[in-house]
N, C-alpha and C positions, 0 to 999 in steps of 0.2 A: 619256502616256496620260491621260486626264481621264473619271471616270465610267465605268470598265469593270469587266468581270468576266472575269478568266483562269480558265478551270474546264475539268476534264477532258482535261488535256493529261498527256502521259507522253515521257520520254526514257530512254536507256539508262544515262546517266551523271550529268550535271549540270543543276540548274535546271528541274525538270519543269515549271514554270509559267513562270519568266522566268529567263534566263541572260545576265549581263553580263561581258564579259571586260576592258572599259576604258571610260573615260569616266564620263560623267553620264547618269543615267536617273532621270526624275520621273514619279511616279504620283499622282493627285489623286483622291481618293475612289473609289479602286479595291479589289477584292476578288480575292486570288489564293486559290483554294481547290480541292480535290480534284484535285491534281496530283500526279505522282510521278516517281521513278526506278525502274527496274526490273533494272539488270543486277548481279545479286547479288554477284559475284564480283571486282568492281571495287574497287580501292583508292583510286579517286579519283572515287567517287560522293559528290555533295555536294548539300545543298539541295533537298527534296523540292519546296518552293514556288517558292523565290528561291536563286539562286546568284551571289555576286560572287566570282569565282574567281579572277582574277590583279591585280595591282597594277600599273598603267601610270602611276606617279606619284601626288601627293596627290588628284588630280582624279577618281580613279576611286571612284565612290559611286552610290547609289541612295537617292532622296528619295521618301518617301511622306507623304502629307498625306491623314490620315483613311483609312478602309478597314480592310483587315486581311489576314492570312496564316492561313488556317483550313483544317483538316482535310487537309492535304498530307501526302505518305509518301515517305520516301526508305528504300529496300530495304536498304542495305548499311552505310553508312559514317556521315558527318558532317550534322547538322541535319535534322530532318524537315521543318522549315518554312523556315528561312533559314540559309545558309551565307556568312559574310563572311571573305574570305581576308586574309593578313596586310597590314596597312598600310590596306586599303580602309575605307570609310566608309559605316554604314549611318544615314541621317538620318529622323527621324521629326518629324512635325509636326502636332498636333491628337491626335485620338484613334484610335489603331491597336492593334487586337487582334491578337496572335499568339498561337493558342491550338489545341489539339486536333490537332495534327500529330504524326506518329508516325515514330520512326526504327527500323528494323528490320524484317524480313521478315514483315508482317502481324502484329506484335505489340508490345507497347508496353515501352518501356525496354530495348530491345535493343542499345543502342550508346551513343554518346555523348552525344546530347542528344535530346528530343522535338521541341523548338520552334526552337531555335536554337544555332549554333556559331559563336565567335568565335577566329580563329585568329591567333597571335601578336599583334602590335600594332593589331589590327583594332578600330575604334571604331563602338559603337552608341549614338546620342544622341538626346535630345529638344531641340528648339531654341525652339518658341514655339507658341502657342495656334494651333488650326486653324479649320476652320468652325464648329464647336460652342463656341468660345471656350473650348476644354480642350486641355491639353497634357500627354498621359500614354500611357504604352506599357504594355500589359497582356499579360505574358508568363506564361502558366499551364500547367500539364502536361496531359496528355491525361486524360480521366477514369479510366484505367485505373492511372494513377500515372505513375513516371519522374520526371524533373528537367526544369526549365523552361528553362534555358539553361546552356551551357558556356562558360566563360572560359576559354581557353587561357593559360597562362603569359605575360605580358606585355601582355594586351589591356586596353583602358582601356573606361570606359563614363561616360555622363553621366546613367543612367536615375535617375529620381527614386525616393528610397528607398522611398516608399508603395507603389511599384508592382512590386517584385520582392523576392521572400522567399527564394530559394535558387539556389545555382548549383553546380557541381561543377567540380573540379580533379583531374585525374589519377585520376579514377573514383571519388572519394570525395565524400560530401555535405558540403557547409560552408555557413555562414551568410554571407552577403553583408554587410560591416561598412560602414555609409554614415556618413559624417561629416554634420556640420551643414548643409554646403553641398548635400547631395544626392548626392554622388558616391562611388562605391566607393574606400575606402580601403586595404584589403588583402585577403588571401584567407583569413585565419584569422579565427573568431570571438573576440570578445573575452571573457576570463573573470576573474571574480572570482578573486583568489588566496587562498590558505589564511589570510591575516592580515588580508585587507581587509575593513574593517567600516565601513559608511555609517549612521550613527546619527542624524543633524541636527546633531552637534556638529563634524563634519567636512564640510562642504559640498563636496562632490566631484562633478561631472558625469563621466559616464563616456567623455567625449571628452578628459579630461585638462586640463580648465580649472576654475577655482574661482570661481563666480559670487558676487560681493560680497554679502553679508547674507543669501544663501539657504539655506533649510534642506532644499531639496529636492535629489533626485538627477534630473538632466536626461539622459535617455537620446537620442541622436542615432543610436545605431547598434545593431546586432545584439548581443545580451548571453547568455553561457552561463555558468550557475552549474554548476561541476563537482561530481562527487560529494565529500562530505565537506567541503564549504564551506556555512557559513551566512551568507546576504548579508542584513544589517538595514538595510534600506534607507530605513527612515522613510517619507517619502512619495515617489513617483516620477512624474515628469512625462516623458510621452512626447512628443518633439518628431519629427514626419514619422514614419519608419518606427522601430518598435520592436518586437523579437522577442526575447521573454526565454524561453530555454530554462532548464528546472530538470531535471538531470540525476537520475537515480535516486541516493539518498543526500545531495542537497543540499537546503537550506531558502532560502526567501524569506521575509522578514518584513517587510510593509510595511502602511501605513494606506490604500494608494490602492485603490479599489474598481473603477477602469477599467482595470486593467492586464491586458493579454492575455498569456498565457503558454502554453508547451506543456511540460507535465510528464510525465516519463518514468518506467517503472518496469521492469526486466529480470525476465523469469521464464524458469525453465529447461524445456527440454521435459520433458513428463511420460512416465514410463514405460508400459508397457502396463497395470501394476498401477494399477487404479482407486483404490487407498488413499493414493497419493503423487502429488505434483506440483501440489498444489492451493493456490491462493494467496487470500487475503482482500484486497480491493482497495477502493478508495474514491477518490471525485472532490474534487479541490482548488479545482474550478471550477464555476460555478452551472451546474448542472442541464444537462450537455452531452448533446446528441443522440448516442446509442450509434453510429449508423451514419454521422453526418456529422463529428463533433467526436472521434471515438476511431479507433483501429485494433484494437478488441477483436474485431470480426467479421473474421477472416481465413480464408483457405481455402488448402490444401496445393496446390501445382503439380502434384502426382503423382496426384491423385485427387478425385472431384467433392464428395466428404464434406467439410464444415467441419472445419479441425483444431483448433477452439476449443472450449471450453464456458463458458457464461456463465450463472450462478443468480444469482437474490436468494431471500432467505428469507421467508417469509410464514407467520409464528406462527398465525394464525386461519384458515389454509387446511387442507384436508383433506391434501392432497399439499404440505407445506409448502415443499419446495425446487422452486422454479419455474425452468425452463430457458428460456433465450431463443428457442430454436428453436420451443418450444410457441406461440409468435405470440399472447401476452397481449396485448390490445389497449393496455393501459397501460404495457408494459414496452417503453419508446422511449429512455428517458434515464437517465442515472446520477443520481439522486436525492440532493438536498443532504442529507448526515448519514448515508445509508444506506450498509451495505457490501454487497459482492457476492463471490461465490465465482467463481475463474476458473482455468483451466488450458488449456495450448496444447500440441499435439502437438510443435511446434519451439520452439528457443531464439526467445524473443520479445521485442522492446523495445516496450512499452505506450506508445503516445502519448494524451493526453488534453489538448485545447485548449479555451481559453476564456477568461472573465473571471475573476478570483480571487474567492473568496470571501473577506470580511474582516469581514463583519458577523455578530452573533450568527445561529447556525443553530438551529431547533427541530425535533425529528422526534419523532412519535408512537410509543410503544412499546406493543405489543399483549399482553394477556394472556387469551386467550378460547380457545387451543388445547386440544388434548388430548396426552396421552402424556409422554414424558419431556423433550420440549423444549417444555412448557408454559410460557410466560413468557420464553422466550428471544427476543432480536432481534439482528439481524446489523446493527450500526451501523458507521460509519466516520468517521475523521479528515477535516473537512471544509477543513483550511487545507492552506497550503503550507509549514507548519513543524511540529517536533514539539509534541505536547500529551501530557498525562496525563489521568486521570479527576479531576483537581482544575480542569480545564477543562470539565468538564460539571456540569450541577445539573438535579436533577428538580424540575419545576415544576407548577403548576395552570395552568387555563385562562387566568388573568389573567397567567401569567407569574411569579407568585411562588413562591419555595422552598416545597416540601413539609416540614413538620416533624413530629416526634413530639409526644406529650403534653407534653414539656417544654421545646418550642419549640426541639429541636436538629434542624438540617437532617437530612434522610433522604436518603442519597446512594449511588450505586454505590460498592461497596467493592471491585469485582474484575470481571475478565473473562476470557475466554478468547482465546488466540491459536492459530493452527493451524500446525502444522509440515508444510512442503512435503516434507520429507525422509522423515518416517516415518507422517504421518497421524494424529499425537496432538493431542489438544485440551490445551494448557498454561494452567493457571489461574496469573494474574497479579495482584497488589495494588498500590494506589497507592503503598503506603509502601516498596516493595522495588524493583521492576523493571518499572514500568508506562509505560514510553515508548511512544507510539504515533507511528509515523513518517508523514509525508505518503503519501498514495495506499493507506494500509494500513487494512483493516477489523478489527472485532473483535466477539466476541459477549457480550452482558450479559443480565442475568435481572431481571426485576421480578415483584412478587407480585401486582400489579393493574395495570390500564391506566395508563400514565403518560406524562409528556412529558419529553422530555430537552432541556436547552438547552446547545449548544456555545458558548463564548466563546473568543476568541482568546487574552485573557489569563486565567490561573488565578485562581479564586476565593479563593485564599490558602492557608495550609498546612492539612494535614488536622487534622481536630479530635481525632483519636484520639491516645493516647500513643505509638503506634508499637509497642507490644509484640505481638510475634507468635511462632509457632513454625512454620517451614518443614519438612515431612517430604518428602524425596525418595526414592523407592525406585527402584533400577535393577537391570537384568541386563546381559548383554554386549551387548545390543542396544538396549533401550529403557529410558526412565525415566519416571516419573509424579511428579506434586508434589501436595500438598495443604497447607493453612495452617489453622492456629488463630490468629483474629484477635481480640484482645482490645479490641472496641469495637464501638459500636452500629452498625447499617447493614444493608444487604441482603447475605445471603450468596450463595453462587454453588453451587446443586447441581452434584452429578457426573453427567457425560453420559459415554456410550459413545464411545470413540476411533473414527474411521473404519478404523483399522487394528486388528484383534480380537486380534492377538498382543501390544500394548502392555499391559503391567501396570496395575492400578488400584488407587490408595491414597486412602482419602477418610476423614472423620470421620463417624462416625454420631451422631445427636442425635434422640431421639424419634422414631425409624423414617424419618429422613430422612437421606440420603446428601450430603454437602457437600463440594466442593472447596475452597471457602474458608466454614469456619464462624465466625460471629461469637459470641463468648463473653463473659460478664461476669468481673469480676476473682474472684466467689465460686466459680467452677468449679473442683472439686478432682480431677475425673477425667473422661476422655472416651473411647471406642472409637475406635480407629484401626484401620480395616478394610483388607484387602488381598485383591485378587484376582489370583493368579499364573496368567498364561494358558499358561505353559509351565513344566515342571520344570526346575529348575537353582537355580543360587547366585544370591542376592539380596543387595544392601546396602542398609541403610536410612540415610540420612544427616540428622542433624537440625541445623538452624540456628537459633539462638535470639537474639532482640531483646527487650530488657528485663532486669530483674533477676529471679531465681529461686534459691529456697533449696533447693528440693526437686524434683526431676523425674526420675520414673523410668518406664521401659519395661517392661511384662509381656507377655513372649511366652508365650501359654497352649498353643501347641502345643508348643514346645521346653522349656517349663517353666523359664524364665529370667527373671531380674529385672535389668535393665540400669540403672545410674545414668548418666542421660544428661547430668548435669553434669562428669562424669568422662570419658565416652566419648560422642563426638558420632557414631560409626559403629557399625552393627551388622549382621554378615554371618549369614546363614541360608540353609537350603535350603527353597525354596518348590515347591509344587505345585498345581494345579487342583482336587486332591481335598481340599486343607486347607479347614477352616473359614474365612470371610472374616472372622469376627469375632475375628482372631487376637491382636490387640494390644490393650493398655490404657495410656493414658498417666496417671500419676497427678501431681497438682501440690500443693503444700502452701505455705501462708504461713509466715512467721517464726516464728510461735509454735508451729504444727504441726511444723515442722521439726526443733525441739528434742526433740520426742518422735515420732520418726516412726510414721506409721500402718503396722502390718504385715499386716492384715486388713481387708477393705471387701467390701462386697457389689456384685455385678455380675449384674444380672438375678436369676436364680434360682440362682447361685452364691454362695459365699464363697470369695474368693480369699485365699491366706496366702501371704506372702512371708518366706522367712527360713530358719533352721536351728536345730532343736532339738525339744523336747517341746511340743506344743500341747495345750492344756486349754481346754474349753469347760464353762462353768458357767451355771446359772441364777440368778436373783436371790436365790435361798433358798440358794445356795452350794452346790448339789449338782453333781457332776461329770456331765455330760450325754454327753460325748464325749472320746477322747483318742488322739492318734496322733503319730508322729513325723514332721517334716517337713525336707525339704532342697531348697531352692530354691523352686519355686513350687507350691503344692498347691491343689486346687478341692475345696470341699465342697459337696454339695447341699443347699440349704435346705430342700428336701421331707422332710427327716428331722428338723426342728426345727418346733415349734408356734410360732405367732406371739408375740411378746415378746421382752424386753430380755435379752441374754446377754453374759456377760464372756468375752473371749478372752485367755487368757494365754501368751504364748511367752517361755520363760527369765526375764528380769525384767521383761519389757514387758507392760503390760495396757491393753485398751480394750474399749469397750462397742459393742455392735451391734444395732440394732433390727430384728427379723424382722417383716416384715409380710406 
């Protein structure tokens, strides 16, 4: 057959377009399209376009030079486009397209293969250039999905590596493994092991050879990096076909900017409760198209409504959470350095494909909005390996770090991570637990418009001394955290949880509420506020980093004074009816600790801690007030005129200025 078109034919069982039982067949510049089989109940339906059904010796083959096998359909069993029986040979010369074929009754992916099926030791091979001086075979799935080609166990192939990316064995997806000669080597994808690390000192290619003097990793075949494995690859050179899959929980560290990867992240199905099941995600590749390079836009097979939700956060907009379904004109890609909010009605494995980000990434942070989320921005890890906030720097328009009046860099000190399980926003700080994984987004805050620069390598150790106090409040279901951070930098205001039942703990300074409060070393007390959303037992746990000689917690509701240097947990009954400014934290330096302060002013109150007879004198030595205290007592300053007073409890004395 030469320059022909076989189209619009049908048969009940085998080879809707062309059927060969033995011998050789040659097709030059021919197209076999829109053919099909339609005997749905048959166990021997094969090849909607071409069927090489039986083997009459090694001479049974079909030879196609240029042309294609396109849009054929096999309603029941094997090979929507091509079926090659055990021992038969399907030879290709030149440019042949095998694409958009369908297996299954008017549906995609309903059986063994959409395009081609090779049984037993069948062979499909490319032999030499054709009319256009090209030699390749392009086997791709139908637009609706499915697999490109099935290789039954024992089948062989000479398909060039760059023209085939996936195959199926026993119903499961595998990566084709290609050796440097362009032949399929095995049916299992190559995997980095837990102990394997390539960093340029051990120059090993992934085909088992050690190139002399090379510092590169040379990839000749498909590679999978399993979860929990960090592949430090240095520089990667991809010869022929290079398919790198980064599984959820894996990391790839490389200097190469032209490496194409498929990065994955697992998400669990969301409950009907809108408060949970949300993930913050980001892209490790360069600005991928949401529709073409990701599978974030999925639909349920049982109803017409999409099963996904994808949002971005726009601090400057009136409606700050912008949904993808709203068809914003510029909401078409996953932007470098930006984070996104995502959930799915089903268990789902996110795929994001493209070329790795390896350069510095800059992203503009807004601070022009209104309300509780003013200054907040949702950003994300733009790399294929873990980072912390030490991989970020706030810079000006020229790219120089922003500094304070003493030329100290002003940087982000913390961020929020969103819990998929309970819908809470959990504050994190760099010096404690701030690792940000690949494909993870996070929420930060600035006090004016800034630009954040991401770098693959951290800028160095934190400038702070690391001193901090972490407060965790928990009931039987939920917990919340707040930090007192003793360093300069941008704090993090407290925001409402997505789940309104989660308690809130935060530090109140100058009428602002902070999940992360940056304090100087001279601070001797601060208010620790609590909002209990339900009535019940709560436990406050305190974790301290740094040296402290005196640290007390004053519970004004229960009238208790707890020495936090002796006890790091305190249990109490909380209720939504309680005053939220329930706790005071008192700190003293070494000198003060030798003569502990027992009375201090908190707003319009004087709080006295101790047991015994309290006496209050003015500067003339006149007794102004007297009462017995046992634990924590509060006195209103409205009963005292402005001035200096002396408070005496047992053998302790101190002065307090009433203003």
